[in-house]
GUVO-205342 format. One record per residue (C-alpha): y, x negated, z negated; residue in three letters. Coordinates in steps of 0.25 Angstrom, whole numbers, padded with zeros to 4 digits, always signed. Last residue first. Example, Ala and Ser with C-alpha at 12.3 -4.5 7.8 and 13.67 -1.06 7.14 Angstrom:
! residues 2
-0004-0055-0029SER-0018-0049-0031ALA
! end
This chain:
! residues 342
+0005+0073-0052PRO+0009+0062-0044LEU-0002+0060-0032GLN-0011+0048-0031ARG-0014+0046-0016GLY-0026+0052-0007ARG-0033+0044-0001ILE-0038+0046+0014GLY-0035+0032+0019VAL-0026+0036+0032ASP-0016+0023+0033VAL-0003+0023+0036ARG+0005+0010+0036TYR+0020+0006+0033VAL+0025-0007+0038ALA+0031-0021+0036ASN+0027-0025+0022ASN+0016-0018+0022THR+0017-0003+0017THR+0005+0006+0018ILE+0003+0021+0017ALA-0009+0025+0014MET-0016+0039+0018ALA-0020+0051+0011ARG-0011+0062+0018SER-0001+0062+0005GLY+0002+0048+0007THR-0004+0035-0001PHE+0005+0025-0004ALA+0004+0011+0000LEU+0012-0004-0003GLY+0015-0018+0001VAL+0005-0021+0012ILE+0006-0034+0019GLY-0008-0035+0025PRO-0019-0025+0026GLY-0031-0021+0020SER-0034-0007+0013LEU-0043-0004+0002TYR-0045-0019-0003LEU-0054-0014-0016GLU-0049-0014-0032PRO-0058-0008-0044GLN-0048-0007-0056GLY-0054+0005-0062ALA-0043+0015-0055PRO-0050+0009-0043THR-0040-0003-0034ILE-0038+0000-0021ARG-0031-0014-0014VAL-0022-0011-0001VAL-0020-0024+0007GLY-0022-0038+0007ARG-0035-0045+0006ARG-0036-0058-0005GLY-0045-0052-0014ASN-0036-0040-0016LEU-0023-0042-0010SER-0012-0029-0013ALA-0006-0016-0010ALA-0012-0008-0020VAL-0019+0005-0020TYR-0024+0011-0034LEU-0035+0021-0035ASN-0033+0033-0046GLY-0040+0043-0038ASP-0027+0050-0031GLU-0023+0036-0025ASP-0014+0026-0031PHE-0003+0017-0026ALA+0001+0003-0024LEU+0011-0007-0018GLY+0010-0022-0022GLN+0000-0030-0026PRO+0000-0045-0022ARG-0013-0051-0023GLY-0022-0041-0032LEU-0032-0045-0044GLY-0028-0037-0056ARG-0029-0023-0059PHE-0022-0013-0069PHE-0016-0023-0077PRO-0008-0019-0089SER+0006-0013-0092VAL+0010-0004-0103GLU+0022+0004-0099GLY+0018+0017-0109ARG+0014+0025-0097ASP+0004+0014-0092ASN+0008+0003-0084VAL-0005-0003-0074ARG-0002-0016-0067TYR-0009-0020-0053VAL-0010-0035-0055CYS-0011-0049-0046ASP-0021-0058-0042PHE-0015-0064-0030SER-0003-0069-0038SER+0010-0070-0031THR+0016-0059-0040THR+0014-0042-0036PRO+0020-0032-0047ALA+0010-0020-0044THR+0011-0008-0055VAL+0002+0004-0058TYR+0010+0015-0067LEU+0000+0023-0075ASP-0002+0038-0074GLY-0017+0037-0072ASP-0016+0043-0057THR-0007+0028-0055GLY+0007+0027-0055PHE+0012+0016-0043ALA+0021+0004-0045LEU+0024-0008-0036HIS+0033-0021-0041TYR+0039-0026-0030ALA+0038-0043-0028ALA+0037-0054-0036ILE+0033-0047-0048SER+0039-0047-0064PRO+0029-0046-0074GLU+0027-0032-0080MET+0037-0023-0090THR+0034-0007-0091ALA+0043+0005-0092TYR+0056+0000-0094VAL+0064+0014-0094TYR+0076+0020-0086ILE+0080+0035-0088GLN+0081+0040-0074ARG+0080+0054-0080ASN+0067+0055-0071PRO+0063+0043-0079ALA+0064+0028-0073ILE+0053+0020-0078LYS+0056+0004-0076PHE+0043-0006-0073ILE+0050-0021-0077THR+0046-0034-0071GLY+0056-0042-0062SER+0050-0032-0050ARG+0057-0020-0056ASP+0046-0008-0055GLY+0052+0006-0056VAL+0045+0019-0061TYR+0051+0032-0060LEU+0048+0043-0069ASN+0044+0056-0061ASN+0034+0061-0072GLU+0023+0059-0063LYS+0026+0044-0062ASP+0035+0036-0050PHE+0034+0024-0044ALA+0043+0013-0041ILE+0040-0002-0035GLY+0052-0011-0034THR+0065-0012-0041ALA+0070-0026-0044VAL+0079-0022-0058GLY+0078-0007-0060MET+0093-0006-0063GLY+0093+0007-0054GLU+0089+0022-0054VAL+0089+0033-0045TYR+0100+0028-0035VAL+0101+0038-0023SER+0098+0035-0008LEU+0098+0044+0002THR+0086+0046+0011GLY+0086+0059+0015GLU+0075+0063+0007SER+0084+0058-0005SER+0080+0044-0011VAL+0080+0040-0026GLN+0085+0024-0028TYR+0078+0015-0037VAL+0088+0004-0040VAL+0085-0011-0043GLY+0095-0016-0033ASP+0087-0025-0023HIS+0073-0019-0027ARG+0076-0006-0023SER+0068+0006-0027SER+0066+0018-0020ILE+0063+0034-0024TYR+0059+0044-0014LEU+0060+0059-0020THR+0047+0068-0019GLY+0047+0074-0032GLU+0037+0067-0040ASN+0043+0053-0036ASP+0044+0045-0023PHE+0043+0030-0023ALA+0047+0019-0016LEU+0050+0004-0019GLY+0057-0005-0013THR+0070-0002-0005ALA+0077-0016-0004ASN+0092-0011-0002MET+0095+0003+0001MET+0104+0013+0010ASP+0094+0015+0021THR+0083+0026+0017VAL+0075+0034+0026PHE+0074+0026+0039PRO+0064+0033+0049LYS+0048+0029+0051THR+0042+0038+0060ASN+0026+0038+0055TYR+0024+0053+0059ASN+0023+0057+0045LEU+0036+0051+0042ASP+0039+0036+0039ILE+0052+0035+0031LYS+0059+0022+0029TYR+0066+0015+0016VAL+0076+0004+0017ALA+0082+0006+0031VAL+0093-0004+0035PRO+0088-0015+0026THR+0097-0021+0014LYS+0092-0033+0010GLN+0093-0038-0004GLY+0079-0042-0005ARG+0071-0042+0008SER+0069-0029+0015GLY+0065-0016+0009SER+0061-0008+0022PHE+0054+0004+0013THR+0044+0014+0015SER+0043+0028+0014TYR+0030+0037+0020ILE+0033+0052+0023ASN+0020+0060+0019GLY+0028+0073+0015LEU+0027+0070+0000ALA+0032+0056+0002ASP+0027+0044+0004VAL+0032+0029-0003ALA+0028+0016+0002PRO+0023+0007-0007ASN+0031-0006-0009ALA+0039-0019-0001VAL+0041-0012+0012PRO+0048-0018+0023HIS+0048-0009+0036LEU+0046-0013+0051SER+0034-0004+0053ASP+0029+0010+0051ALA+0017+0018+0053ILE+0006+0008+0053GLN-0008+0014+0054VAL-0018+0009+0041GLY-0031+0008+0045ILE-0044+0015+0039GLU-0056+0010+0042CYS-0069+0017+0049ASN-0080+0008+0052TRP-0084+0010+0067ALA-0100+0006+0070ALA-0102-0008+0074SER-0101-0013+0088HIS-0110-0021+0097SER-0105-0030+0109GLY-0108-0043+0102ASP-0099-0040+0090SER-0092-0028+0088ARG-0085-0022+0074ILE-0079-0008+0073THR-0069-0002+0064LEU-0064+0012+0064GLU-0050+0011+0058GLY-0041+0017+0070VAL-0026+0011+0067SER-0026-0002+0072ALA-0012-0007+0079GLY-0012-0020+0071ASP-0026-0026+0070PRO-0036-0024+0056VAL-0042-0038+0054ARG-0056-0038+0053ALA-0065-0045+0043ILE-0080-0046+0046VAL-0092-0047+0038LEU-0107-0046+0042SER-0109-0054+0054ASP-0096-0062+0053SER-0081-0062+0056GLY-0069-0063+0050VAL-0055-0062+0053VAL-0059-0051+0065VAL-0046-0046+0072PRO-0047-0031+0075ALA-0049-0026+0089GLY-0042-0013+0091MET-0050+0000+0095GLU-0052+0005+0082GLY-0054-0007+0073ILE-0062-0017+0080THR-0068-0029+0075VAL-0075-0039+0082GLN-0088-0048+0078PRO-0088-0061+0083ARG-0099-0064+0094ASP-0112-0066+0094ASN-0117-0059+0082LYS-0106-0054+0071GLN-0103-0041+0066PHE-0118-0039+0065GLY-0118-0034+0049ARG-0107-0026+0041GLY-0095-0029+0032VAL-0080-0028+0037ILE-0068-0033+0030ARG-0057-0026+0036PHE-0043-0033+0037GLU-0028-0029+0036GLY-0019-0033+0046GLY-0017-0018+0052PRO-0019-0008+0039ILE-0032-0007+0033ALA-0042+0002+0027ALA-0057+0003+0021PRO-0055-0011+0015PRO-0068-0015+0019SER-0076-0011+0029VAL-0091-0010+0027ASP-0105-0010+0033SER-0100-0013+0048ILE-0113-0014+0057GLU-0112-0023+0070PRO-0122-0017+0081ASN-0137-0022+0079GLY-0143-0008+0081ASP-0133+0003+0087ASN-0133+0016+0078SER-0120+0016+0074ASN-0115+0026+0063LYS-0100+0026+0061GLU-0095+0017+0048PRO-0087+0022+0037MET
! end
């Protein structure tokens, strides 16, 4: 919300959307008095923000690299607006290659992949980012690390789209095969009974019981990229499978394996996560604007966070959002509690 400003004639901000962004994202600023004799100037913290669109009542400004403080102001002809507080993501790791959601352990450490191109074995497959934002190699001997998920007991699992294996990982980063034969294994998720679900990019979602018995849980259309899976507060499994369309769907799979559309109208939806109130957050484009889209349980969408190249997200125990782009990880202090497993 804006601070009070009693100076008559100053630019006045009435709304900024979305409420959060990472560098490269854009804020849509609505108000009045933005443009007098000079083009409006936008400042985020102490940094100038490039103006993409500028008029007297509407400004679209891009968040510059290095921005971290979300006090946004507009200046015109020597006068300035009151500050409007926005949430700006801070980069905590770079030189990575995530292709899906990050994973967060019970202590708040964040795990992300260096997946590489298909068939490429990278020196490090998974990195661990500690609470001081130190990035350390965690898993080294693996090809094409793809999906990450913790089970209900805090053990990390990793899928490989190269060999169709889901690996179980010790606290020291040692791999063991948990299940194999998963096709082009991509997204993974656990339900409250500790069953593991694996998305095969060719169109099958597998269910693996705790005794490692494998079932075909659901069948969908093939995807051009990774499947992404997350369980909602309603107990249903939600799935994205991006295509070349700008009008893709988030699917809901009930406990009988029946697939139905939940929301249609996203561009290239990828990673997804739920908050404790049942709102779904999806890395996607909405009406041509890329970022994280929030969809209510009733199916109402809004762009919650703006930013380029976002492939996944996860909530931390400190009510922050960990965002993965195609080469970095960001932390955004959104004040939202993620869905907790019962």
